[in-house]
FIMAR-590685 format. One record per residue: x, y, z of N, C-alpha, C, O in turn. Coordinates in steps of 0.1 Angstrom, whole numbers, plus 5000, padded with zeros to 4 digits. Atoms other than C-alpha are relative to their C-alpha. Layout:
<sites>
XYZXYZXYZXYZ...
</sites>
This chain:
<sites>
499749894991481177555560501550054998502250065007498749955003484277685543500150155005499250235003499849874995485677995560499350035013499350155018500749984988483577955591500549905011501049805007499650094989484177795625499050015011498450125013500949994988481977715655500850065011501950045014499449944988482577915686499949915011498949845013500050084988483577735717499850095012499950225011500149934988483077845753501350095002501250205008498749924999486777965752500050124992500950214994500049895010485878205724499150125005499050224998500949904996483478415744500050035015500549955023500149964986482878605777498650055001498150134993501349954997479478665792499950055014500449985023500249944987478678895821498650025003497850064993501349974996475478925840500050115010500750105020500149894990474679255858498650005006497649984999501350004993471979265884499950135008500850185014500349884993470379575898499549975014498649895016500550014986469879605936499050125001499550245002500949895000466679815935499950085013500150025024500249914988465980105958498749965006497849914999501250034993463280065984498850074993499050194989501249945006459780135970500150044985499350114981499949975014460880145934499149894993499049784997500950085008458479995908500949924990502049964987499350085010459579725883500450094988501450074982499849915011459279995856501250095003502050124994498949914996461580225875501349935000502449984996498850085000464079945880500549974986501749984983499650025014464079865843500650124994501650114987499549875006464580225833501450035006502350074999498749974994467480265858501149914995502249954992499050105005469179945846500450044986501650034982499649965014468980065810500950135000501850144992499149884998470480405821501449955004502450004999498750054995473280215839500849934989502049944988499350075011474080005808500750104991501850084987499449905008474780325789501250065007502350085001498949954992476980455817501249905000502449944999499050114999478880125820500749994987501949984986499450025013479380095783500950124997502050104991499249885002480680455781501449995008502450045003498850024992483280375808500949894995502149904995499250115006484380045792500550024986501649984983499749995014484480155756501550054998502149994989498649975002487880335759501049895003502149884996499150114997489480025774499949894990500849814990500250115009488079805747500550034986500549944977499549965013489579995717501049914994501049884982498950085004492679775715499649864997500449784992500450145002490779445714499349984986498750074981500650035013489779285681498749925002498849815008501350074999486079185680499849944986499250014977500050065013486178945651498649964995498349974983501350045004482578825651498950105003498050124994501049904996480579095669500750105008501650075016499449904991481379425685499549985015498549925017500450004986481279455723498750075002498550184996501349944998477679535734499549965014499849855019500750034988475579545765498550014997498150114990501450005003471879465763499249975013499749905022500950024989468979465787499149884997498549884986500950115001467079135791499249985012499849955023500850024988464179115815500149855005500249764997499950144995464178815838498749934996497749994994501150085004461878535828499049975011497849945008500950024989460378505862499050115003498150095011500849894997458778845862499050034989498350134990
</sites>
């Protein structure tokens, strides 16, 4: 493993975003809204992240459906 190192918990940050759905919205509508919000959030954060060095992976936001649904 020359030139590589294992990442520790101190080397990363993870955030979880949860959508508070509107009344009478379907799971499909909630999923679509959350995906739209991810784009908006990323657009607002991107200018603030320019000065940070992302050595292993660039900053990214992804949608992951819950395992319980």
